[in-house]
N, C-alpha and C positions, 0 to 999 in steps of 0.2 A: 518885394518878392513875396509870393503866396505859396501855399501848399501845392496848388496845381502846377506851379512853375517847377517844383521839384521833380514831378513825374516827367516833365519834358527833358530833364537832364539825365534820365535813366534810359540807356539805349539797349535795344535788343541785338544780341549777337547770335545769329542762327547757327545751329549745328556745333555749338560749343558747350561743354567739353567733348560731346560726342554727337554723332548724327541724330537728328530728331529732337534735340534739346535746344531751346531758345534761352540763352543766358541773359539775365538782367544785369547789365554792366553799369555800376554806379560811379565809376571813376570820373566821368565828367561832373557829376554832382560834387564829389569830394574835391575837385580842382577849383570849384567856384566858391570863393570865401563866403558870400552871402547865402548861398544854398547850403553849404556845410553848417553854418551857424544856425540857419532856420531848421535844418534837419535835427540838430542836437537839441534845440529848444523844444521842438514838437515832440521829440522822444522823451525829454525830461519833464515837461510841464505837468502831465497827469500825476506825477509823483512828488511834486513840491509840497512841503508841509506834511508828508505822510511818514516821516520818521525813517527814511532810508538811511542806513548806516554805511552800507557797502554796496558798490556796484560790481557785479561779477561778469566778466567778458572773456570769451574764448578767442584765441588767436585766429586769424589776424585782424579781420575787420571788426571783431568784437572789441579789440583793443582800441581801435580808432574811435569808435562811438562810445565805448565804455568809459574811457578816461575823461573824455569831454563831458559826458553826462555826470560822472562822479564829481567833477569840478563844479558843474552847474548846480548840483544838489548839495554841495559842501559835504560830500561823502568820500570815503576811501574807495580804492579800487583793488580788486582781487583778480589776478590773471588765472585763467584756466588754459593749460597748455597741452601740446602733443607730448607723447611719452618721452621721458628722459630730459626734458627741458627745464624742469624745476629742480633746484639743488637740495631741498629739504625732503622730509618724509611726506609722501603723497598718498592719496587715494585715487584710484582710477576707475574708469567706466568705459567698456567697449560699447559701440553702437553702430547701427546701420546708417549709411548715407544713401543718397539717390544713386551713387555710382560705386558703391562698395561698402567697406567697413573701416572704422577708425577707432581711436581711443583718445580720451581726454583725461587729464590729471589735475588735481588741485592740492595745495599744501594742506596737510591735516590740521594745522593750526591757523589757517587763513581767516576763519570765521569763528567767533565765539558762539556757543549754543544760544539759540533764540535771537541772534542778531537779525535785523530786518535787512534783506538784500533785494536788489533789483537785478534780474538777469537781463543782459543786453546782448544783442547780436545784430548783424546787418540784415539777414534774411531768415524768415521762417518758411521753409519749403515743406519737406515731408515730416519734419519735426524730430528727426533723429538726433541732431546735435543739441537742440534745446532740451529734448527729453533727457539726454545724458547729463546736461548741466542741472536740470531739476533733480535728477537722482543723486548727483554729487552733493547738491545743496542739502538734500534730505539726509544723506550719509553723515554730513558734518553738523547736522541739527540746526541749520539756518532756517529762518522764517522767510519764505519767498513771498515778498510783498507785491511783486509785479514782474512782468516780462515785457520788455520794450524792444521792438524791431523797427527798422526803417521800412522794410518791404515784407509783405506776407503774400505768398503765392497761394491764394485761397483754393485754387483748383487742385492742389496737391493735398489739401485737408490735413496739414500738419498739426493743427490745434487738437485734433482728436487724440493724438499720441501723448498729449500733455495731461490727459485725465482731468483730475480735479483742479488743475492749474490753468486750464484752457480759458476760463473766464477772466484771467488776470492778464491776458495778452493785449498790449496796445501796439497797433501797427500804424505807422504814418501813411504808408501807401499800400494799397491792395490791388493785386492783379488776379 
């Protein structure tokens, strides 16, 4: 299996979640063991030997890829969750989505100051979710060593919302 084979396993779902939007559905890729393994390797490979201590992923598909990438890099995993889902003291960040607003939270003690983290998600679209994760990482004084996504929707220009971290984005597939 090759990287081009991964793109064939991402299907377009027109008018989801609302009319005029074409959703990139990666569930066929996730269901294929070889494709899933390749996607994780292609997301992790640029960060091998770069001192990544923790992988930070937001629910839900950021958990799927994040934990697998953490294992591949021999790093720990830090979950970023929706409000009220983490039991300890948290910091939160409100952000805009393509379809509204949301909030993400992280445990205040999840990352030690200056720990090297890799932020992981399934898709970089408008950049709202990733920007919130970048801001949370800065709030807890983590060093963002990189940002890995399976899919980047380049026509939505989400990288520009990441400011000085835009050059740290690695996307396996771009549309």
